[in-house]
N, C-alpha and C positions, 0 to 999 in steps of 0.2 A: 112712837107714830105711827099710821096706818097707812098703806097705801095707798095709792087712788085706785079704782077698779077698773078705768083701764090705761094702759100702760099703752109707750109709743116705743117698741123694739124696735134701737139703733145701732146696734153692735156690729162688727163685721163679719156677720153667721157665725149661728142661724139669725136668717134675716127674716121680716114680716113677710106672711103669706098672703099673698092676691086672693079675692074670694074666690075667683075663678078655680085656683091652685085648691084652695081647700073642699071647697067642690067637686073635684075632680078626684082627689083621697077619697071622699067618701063614696064611691060610684061602687055597686054592688062587687062583691069577688069575683074575681077571673081564678081560673084554676091554670097557671101557664102549660102546666102538666100533660092537661089531657084535652083542653078544647081551640081546637084548629083558628078559631078564631083570634085566638093572641096571634099569631104567627103573622097574618097581616097589620094588626095593630102595632105588632115589635117591630114591625122593618117599618112602618110609619115612623116610628119615635126615633129611631137610628138615624134615617134620613133624615130629620129634621134637625136632630143633635152632632147630625158631620155638617149641615150649613152654619151651625151657631159655632163648632170648631173649627169653619172653613177649613175644612180636608176633604181631597178624595181620595185618601186611608181609609183601615176601618177603622171603624168604633163602635167601641165592647164601654158596656155596662155592667159594673160589678156590683153587688147586694152589701154594700159596708159604705162608713162613713169616709170621709175623702182621704184618709189617713190611709186606707185599704189600697189605694191606688197607688202613690207612694211606694209602700210597699211591694205592692205585686209588681208595681214592675222591677226593683231591684230584683227581687226573687226570683225574676223570670229571666233575667237578660246577666245574670253574672253568675257564673260558677267557681265553686269554691278554688285560693290563692290569685284570683284573675284581680283585676285593677281596678277602680272606678276612680277618678276623677270630684271633687264634691268640692264643687264654685261656692263658697258662701260667705256672703256681708249679714249676716241676721242667724236667728233661732233658729225656722225651718231650714235656711241653706245647709248648716253644721248635719242640723239631725240628719239628714240623707247618709251622713255617715254608721249612723247607729244601725242601719238596715242595711248595709255591704256588711258592715260587721257581722253581723248576727244571723247573714245568709255564706260567711265564709271566704269574700272579698277581702281584698285591701285598698281599703279607704286613704285617698293622697288628699287631705284636704286644702283645700285654696284658702285662706281665712283672710281676708281683708277685712278693714273698718267697716263699721257701721255707716251707710250712706255712700259710701265708695265705690265707686266704678270699676268693674273688669274688665284689665286693659289685653288687649290682643296679644300684644307682644308676650306678655307674662304667661298667659293659657298658652300662647304656642309654643313655651319654655317648659313649661310643664309636661306636655304631648308631648315634648320630642324627650322628656327625659324619662320619664315613667310607662310611655303606650300604654297608654286604660283602652279598654274594650268599652268605656262609657264614662259619662261626665253627665253630672247633675247639678239641678240651678233652679236657682225658686224667679219667677218674675213680678209676682207682688211679694214683700216680707210682712204680712201683714200685722207682726206687733211692733215695727215701728213705721207703717206708714209707706214704705219707701218703692217705687215701681224700677223696676231694671233696666235698662236698654240693654239687650240682650243677641241685636244684631251682630256685632264684631265678632262675638267670642262664637254666637251659632256658625256664622263663615267658617273661623276656625280649626273649628271639632268636624264642619262636614266636610273642609278639604284633607283635613287629615283620617278621615273614616271613623271618626270614631262618633259611637250610638250616644244620642244624646235623649236624657229627659229632663223634662219641665216641668215643676208646680207651676201652676197657672190656677191655681185653685180658688183665689181672689181676685183673681182678673178676669178670667172668661167669662165673656159675656159682659162683662162691663165696658171694655176698653181692646184695641184689638192686638190680637197676642200671633205672632210670626211661624203659627201653626207649619208653614208649608216647608220650613228648614230645623222640624222638629221631627222626634223620631217617635217620641212617647210624648206627649201633650197633656196633662194630667187635669180634668176640674173637679168640681163635687155639686150637688142639688142644691146645697143649702146655701151658696153665695150667692154670686149675682143672679143665678137664676130665680130664685126666689123658692123653692121647692124644700119639703119636709128632708128633715139629714136622712140619710141610710144607702147615696146611693152614690157612688164614683163613676165621672166617664174617663174613657183614653179612649184618642186616636192613635194607633201604630202602624208605623210605615213597615213597608214591604221586608226594608232591609232589620228593622228588631223584629217581623217574625222570624225570618229567617236564624236572627240569634237566639231566640225564643227558643228553637225547633232542634238545637243545635246543643243546649244547654241544660246541664244534668234539673229535674226541677226538685226539691225538697219541700215541695207545698202542696196541696192541692186546692183549697181556697184561695192562697195569696198567690197562683199561678195565673199566666196568662193563656199558655199551652192551652187548656179543655176548650177556649171559646175560639181557637181557629177552626177546629171545626165544625163548629156549630152551620147548621142548614140551613139558611132561610130558604131559600128556594121550595117551598112545600107545599103544600093543601091541607096536610093536617097539623098536627100540635108538633112545636117545635121543639127538639130535643134539646134544652142545656143543660149544663155542667150542673146545676142544683134548681133548687124550684127558687127564680124571681120574685123579686118583691114589686109583685106587678100593683097594689095600689099606689105604690112611691112611683110605679115608672108612669100611670096617666097622669098623676100629679105634675110629674116634671115634663110629661106634653102639655097637659096646659100652660105652665112656666115656658114653656119653648114657644106655643103658639103666641103668646104673648111678647117675644120676645121679636120673631118674626113679621108680626104683624104691625107692630113699631115698625121696625126695618133697623138693620143691626148700626146703620149709623147714626139714626136718629138716639137711640141707646145708648150709641157711645158719646153722642153730645150731650145728651141728657143728664149725665155721669161725671162729665167733664162741667157742668152748670154748679150742678151739685157740690161739686169737691171745692171751686172755687168761691163759690156763698158762704161754705163752712168755712173755708182756709179767713176768707177777709171780715166774718164776722168774729174768727178766733183772734185775729190780730188786734179789733180791737176794746178786744178784754184782755189786753198783754200777754196770750197764748201764742207760742211759735208751735207749727207742724215739727217734728225731730228732724227729717231730712230739711237741710238748711235752703237746697234751689226746690224753685218748683218746680221747674221738670223733672225733679225728681221724687216728688210727691204722687203717689198713688191717688186715681180720678175714684177709687173702690171705697176706701179707707181714711181718714187724717189721725193721725196722732201728733196729740199736741203737749208740747212738757210742763208738766206740774214741778211746783216745790217741794216734791216726799212726801204729798198727802192725796195720790189719785183713789186710793180706795173710799177714804172718805169722801169727798167729790162723789164720786159714780154713787155710791148710797144716801147722799143727801138730795142727789138732781133726780134720783128712783125714787125714795120715798114722799119728796115735797111734789114732783112733777110727774111722775109717771113716768120717767123718760128713761129707757133701760141702755147706758152707755158702757163699754169695756175699758178696764184698766191694762195697761202693758203687761209682759208675761218676763218673766224669770229677773234677770237684773233689773227691768225696766219693771218693775211691777207695780210699784208707788210713786213712778217717775214719769209714767205717760197715760193720759188720758184718749182712749179710739172711740172716734166718731166714725158708724158704716152707713157711710151711704151709698152704697152697692143693691144693685136688683130694684126689687119695689121700692124700696128709701130712701132710692137717689131721686128725690122728689125735694123742688126750693119747700115747700109748703114743711112738710117733715122736718128738714133741716132749720129752718127759721126757728119753728116750734121748741128744738132740740137747741140751738142756740139760745133762743130766750130762757130757756131752763139753768142753762148751765152758767148764762151771763150773773140770772137772780143767785147764785149758787159763789160763784167769784170772781165776780163783777163790782 
């Protein structure tokens, strides 16, 4: 069967690109290493990014897909033999432990049932027992459409002096993130920003910078340390650790402009409306979201439970209707169909077209 020529990308990242973002990506190439004009452009982009992150902390943009930000945060903060508490109720929460061990740290994984909430008392006990230098956690577990309420555990960790690293890759720009209580908050261009894959964004607190400076670095590209000394107060070219992805940066700025022009509160409301519509229509088809409680469902992605045929469903929806969905991952690869309603795709009309296509296949 021939796939439709026009496709609707409704995956939980990468997302579809707005025309203004595609246009910005195609601007004439700027050499960031030698052209002084790039300095002003770069400062402007970082200011806009800090607004979307919701922080007065420094903001860093790394040239690499979002996973680079996860590894760089661990590689930069954790010395060999130091303990890191990894809070996990999903695939990506568990995955932080791999980065910790790769860079010589000791991972203490607090693994709870998928969909369950982290308890302050349990986290406090683990901190008292293991004295970790840092703790990692995930705001939105994309494989299961779960949004974690991190407020309580962030309070516990901050009171204990533990540096916090939060993967907000699939939530930042689509729903409020408590960045003011996070030491390193991670985002990525290809999710709610609806920009091309290729950039990791990080907000870094002063406390985190101090830990980076006192930690032996075992990498250059996956290290935040070189970015600490970048001088943006210059009329000349900005000396960056490496040649930055200038075209991707201009596309990111176009994405940020869209968010800021709409207003972040309106952006969050739009995501909530798209998510509610998606789940309501799914339930009409007999499909239930993976997290059983509505408050635990992410406003950026919905994971519908299906009976072991997710791959077939996604393939048929794509071939018959040109709508691209995602299956689950790992243990849920065939038991979950995921609809991404994030960024440019957080749109009622797009959700309706998607759910019409899904209804034709499973209804």
